[in-house]
C-alpha positions as CSV (number, residue, x, y, z in Angstrom):
1,X,145.5,75.6,123.1
2,X,143.8,72.8,125.0
3,X,141.6,73.2,128.1
4,X,141.2,70.2,130.3
5,X,139.4,69.4,133.6
6,X,141.6,67.5,136.0
7,X,140.9,64.0,137.5
8,X,142.0,63.4,141.1
9,X,145.1,61.6,142.3
10,X,147.0,61.7,139.0
11,X,150.3,63.1,138.1
12,X,150.0,66.2,135.9
13,X,152.2,64.8,133.1
14,X,150.4,61.5,133.0
15,X,147.0,63.1,133.1
16,X,147.8,65.4,130.1
17,X,149.4,62.6,128.2
18,X,146.3,60.4,128.6
19,X,144.1,63.3,127.5
20,X,146.2,64.3,124.5
21,X,147.5,60.8,123.3
22,X,148.7,62.2,120.0
23,X,151.6,63.8,121.9
24,X,154.4,61.8,123.5
25,X,154.7,62.0,127.4
26,X,158.3,63.2,127.0
27,X,157.1,66.1,124.7
28,X,154.4,67.0,127.3
29,X,157.0,66.9,130.1
30,X,159.0,69.4,128.0
31,X,156.0,71.7,127.7
32,X,155.4,71.5,131.5
33,X,159.1,72.4,132.1
34,X,158.8,75.4,129.8
35,X,155.7,76.6,131.7
36,X,153.3,75.9,128.8
37,X,150.9,73.8,131.0
38,X,149.0,75.7,133.7
39,X,147.0,74.4,136.5
40,X,144.4,77.0,137.6
41,X,146.7,79.6,136.0
42,X,149.9,78.3,137.8
43,X,152.8,76.4,136.3
44,X,153.4,73.2,138.2
45,X,156.0,70.4,138.1
46,X,155.3,67.2,136.0
47,X,155.1,65.2,139.2
48,X,152.4,67.5,140.7
49,X,149.4,65.4,142.1
50,X,146.1,66.8,140.9
51,X,143.2,67.2,143.4
52,X,140.5,66.9,140.8
53,X,138.5,69.6,139.1
54,X,141.4,72.0,138.3
55,X,141.3,73.8,135.0
56,X,144.4,72.8,133.0
57,X,145.4,74.9,130.0
58,X,147.9,73.5,127.6
59,X,149.7,75.7,125.1
60,X,151.5,73.2,122.7
61,X,155.1,74.2,122.1
62,X,156.9,74.1,118.7
63,X,156.9,70.7,117.0
64,X,160.3,69.8,115.7
65,X,160.8,68.4,112.2
66,X,160.1,64.7,111.6
67,X,162.8,62.4,113.1
68,X,161.1,59.1,112.4
69,X,163.1,57.2,109.8
70,X,161.9,55.4,106.7
71,X,162.1,51.6,106.5
72,X,161.2,49.3,103.6
73,X,158.4,47.3,105.2
74,X,155.5,45.9,103.3
75,X,152.1,47.4,103.8
76,X,148.6,46.3,102.8
77,X,146.9,49.3,101.3
78,X,143.1,49.2,101.5
79,X,142.5,52.7,100.0
80,X,144.5,55.8,99.2
81,X,144.0,59.2,97.6
82,X,146.0,62.5,97.6
83,X,145.0,63.3,101.2
84,X,144.8,60.0,103.1
85,X,145.5,56.3,103.1
86,X,143.8,53.3,104.8
87,X,146.1,50.5,106.0
88,X,145.2,46.9,107.0
89,X,147.7,46.9,110.0
90,X,149.1,43.5,110.9
91,X,149.0,42.2,114.4
92,X,152.5,42.7,116.0
93,X,153.3,45.9,114.3
94,X,153.5,49.0,116.5
95,X,151.9,52.1,115.1
96,X,154.7,54.5,116.1
97,X,157.9,54.4,118.1
98,X,157.9,54.3,122.0
99,X,158.7,52.1,124.9
100,X,162.0,51.1,123.5
101,X,160.6,50.4,119.9
102,X,162.0,52.6,117.2
103,X,162.1,50.3,114.1
104,X,159.6,48.2,112.3
105,X,156.7,50.5,113.1
106,X,153.9,51.5,110.8
107,X,155.2,55.1,110.7
108,X,158.6,53.8,109.5
109,X,156.9,51.9,106.7
110,X,154.7,54.8,105.8
111,X,157.6,57.3,105.5
112,X,159.3,54.9,103.1
113,X,156.3,54.6,100.9
114,X,155.1,58.3,101.0
115,X,158.1,60.3,102.1
116,X,155.9,63.1,103.6
117,X,152.9,62.8,105.9
118,X,150.9,65.2,108.0
119,X,152.8,66.9,110.8
120,X,149.9,67.6,113.2
121,X,150.8,64.8,115.6
122,X,154.4,65.8,115.9
123,X,157.8,64.4,114.9
124,X,157.4,60.9,116.3
125,X,153.9,60.3,114.9
126,X,153.7,61.8,111.3
127,X,150.3,61.0,109.7
128,X,148.8,59.2,112.7
129,X,145.2,60.3,113.4
130,X,144.3,57.3,115.6
131,X,145.9,54.1,116.8
132,X,145.4,50.4,117.2
133,X,147.1,48.3,119.9
134,X,150.2,46.4,118.8
135,X,148.4,43.1,118.7
136,X,145.2,44.4,117.2
137,X,144.9,44.0,113.4
138,X,142.7,45.9,110.9
139,X,141.9,49.1,109.2
140,X,143.6,52.3,110.3
141,X,143.4,55.8,108.7
142,X,146.5,57.9,108.0
143,X,146.7,61.5,106.9
144,X,149.0,62.6,104.2
145,X,148.6,66.4,104.8
146,X,147.7,68.6,107.7
147,X,144.3,69.8,106.3
148,X,143.0,66.2,105.9
149,X,144.4,65.3,109.3
150,X,142.5,68.0,111.1
151,X,139.2,67.1,109.2
152,X,139.6,63.5,110.3
153,X,140.5,64.6,113.8
154,X,137.3,66.6,114.0
155,X,135.3,63.5,113.0
156,X,136.9,61.4,115.8
157,X,136.2,64.3,118.3
158,X,132.5,64.5,117.4
159,X,132.2,60.8,117.1
160,X,130.9,60.8,113.6
161,X,133.4,58.2,112.6
162,X,132.0,54.7,113.1
163,X,134.4,51.9,114.1
164,X,133.5,48.2,114.1
165,X,135.5,45.4,115.5
166,X,135.4,41.6,115.7
167,X,136.4,40.0,119.0
168,X,136.5,36.5,120.4
169,X,135.9,36.5,124.2
170,X,135.9,33.9,126.8
171,X,132.7,32.3,128.1
172,X,129.1,32.7,127.1
173,X,127.5,36.2,126.9
174,X,124.2,36.1,128.8
175,X,122.3,38.1,126.2
176,X,122.5,38.5,122.4
177,X,123.5,42.1,122.6
178,X,124.4,44.8,125.1
179,X,126.1,48.1,126.0
180,X,129.0,48.6,128.3
181,X,129.1,52.2,129.7
182,X,132.0,52.4,132.2
183,X,134.6,55.2,132.5
184,X,138.2,54.2,131.8
185,X,141.3,55.5,133.5
186,X,144.9,54.4,133.9
187,X,145.5,51.8,136.6
188,X,147.0,53.3,139.7
189,X,148.8,50.0,140.4
190,X,150.0,48.8,137.0
191,X,150.8,51.8,134.9
192,X,150.6,50.0,131.4
193,X,147.1,48.8,132.2
194,X,143.8,50.6,132.1
195,X,140.8,50.0,134.4
196,X,137.0,50.5,134.1
197,X,134.9,52.0,136.7
198,X,133.1,55.1,137.8
199,X,136.1,57.5,137.5
200,X,137.9,58.4,134.3
201,X,137.0,59.3,130.8
202,X,133.6,58.3,129.3
203,X,133.7,55.1,127.3
204,X,130.9,53.3,125.5
205,X,131.1,49.8,123.9
206,X,128.2,48.2,122.1
207,X,128.3,44.5,121.4
208,X,126.3,41.8,119.5
209,X,126.8,38.1,119.4
210,X,128.0,36.9,116.0
211,X,128.6,33.2,116.8
212,X,128.6,31.1,119.9
213,X,131.1,28.3,120.6
214,X,131.5,25.8,123.5
215,X,133.7,28.1,125.7
216,X,133.9,31.3,123.7
217,X,131.7,33.9,122.0
218,X,132.5,35.8,118.8
219,X,131.3,39.3,118.9
220,X,130.6,42.3,116.5
221,X,131.5,45.4,118.5
222,X,131.0,49.1,117.9
223,X,132.7,51.7,120.0
224,X,131.2,55.1,120.6
225,X,134.5,56.4,122.0
226,X,138.2,55.5,121.4
227,X,139.9,55.1,124.8
228,X,143.2,53.3,125.3
229,X,142.5,49.5,125.5
230,X,138.8,50.2,125.5
231,X,137.4,47.0,124.2
232,X,139.9,44.9,126.0
233,X,139.3,46.5,129.5
234,X,135.5,46.7,129.0
235,X,135.2,43.0,128.1
236,X,137.5,42.1,131.0
237,X,135.3,44.1,133.4
238,X,132.4,41.8,132.4
239,X,134.5,38.7,133.1
240,X,134.7,37.9,129.4
241,X,138.3,38.9,128.5
242,X,139.3,39.0,124.8
243,X,140.9,35.6,123.9
244,X,144.6,35.6,124.1
245,X,144.8,38.9,126.0
246,X,147.2,38.1,128.8
247,X,147.3,41.6,130.1
248,X,143.6,41.5,131.0
249,X,143.4,38.0,132.4
250,X,143.1,35.6,129.4
251,X,145.5,32.7,128.7
252,X,148.0,33.2,125.9
253,X,147.3,31.7,122.5
254,X,149.9,29.9,120.3
255,X,149.4,32.7,117.6
256,X,151.1,35.1,120.0
257,X,148.3,37.7,119.7
258,X,144.9,38.3,121.1
259,X,141.6,38.0,119.0
260,X,140.7,41.6,118.2
261,X,140.3,42.9,114.6
262,X,139.3,46.4,113.4
263,X,137.0,45.1,110.7
264,X,135.4,48.3,109.3
265,X,135.5,52.1,109.6
266,X,132.9,54.6,108.1
267,X,133.8,58.3,107.8
268,X,133.4,61.3,105.7
269,X,136.3,61.5,103.2
270,X,137.7,65.0,103.5
271,X,138.6,65.0,99.7
272,X,135.2,64.0,98.4
273,X,132.9,65.1,101.2
274,X,131.1,61.8,100.9
275,X,130.5,59.0,103.5
276,X,132.9,56.1,102.9
277,X,133.3,52.6,104.4
278,X,136.5,50.7,104.3
279,X,136.7,47.1,105.4
280,X,139.7,45.0,106.4
281,X,139.5,41.2,105.8
282,X,140.2,39.0,108.8
283,X,143.9,37.8,108.8
284,X,144.7,34.1,108.2
285,X,145.8,33.5,111.8
286,X,142.4,34.5,113.2
287,X,140.6,32.4,110.6
288,X,142.8,29.5,111.6
289,X,142.0,30.2,115.3
290,X,138.2,30.0,114.5
291,X,138.8,26.8,112.5
292,X,140.0,25.2,115.8
293,X,136.4,25.1,117.0
294,X,135.1,23.1,114.0
């Protein structure tokens, strides 16, 4: 069971999907239809507009068996043991199916390599504990069984997992380091975008200048929270959008991606109980991008 506090002026199904991103919106709509999602104790329609402050209780329904299909797609394995695996995800690869994409995903590749994965995230997202945007590259943890999945989930929830990124942004940062503390919510105008402001879910992004160029700044970034598009929307809110990120105001780059790489993750390995750091090398296309400045 999950207990949530509603934000104002959002559809019930969209709000719950944003708060519980490991479940698909279609699955959540099914739970709402079955009366498993209550607003102040009352079942409502998926399209119900929240006033803000209501107590929402979600009773997850039965999760069907896996229906994602295995595909023989190469993967770069950074680390693996009996309970988990760390992948260096390539830019352009979607983590799981959705929005018309059901092949070529990381989940399809993982099922081919490992056959079975954790079932906690449901039939469309086996093994997936957290996500990276399609055009973000870098290290991503995957659970091979439910026990490890839940232990990793707890670390994400209590923010004991440390995630560090490298980003190239437009313009010159005024200082050598800083913190962006702005709430993030889904845009009320463009539904596939997020927006930063006073309303939404707490989001904290710490940045430090790694290198300065004539019209760009290379940053080391640490995120204290893991909201959808967090780094991208936070940097855009400071008028320093991530290079190549057309969604948030930057011109496209010939590489076809934006410059954001999940370089390192530190966590407590559920199998050993020890702190562990896994790093993902910067991909060739980003190294070539930086070489343009020399």
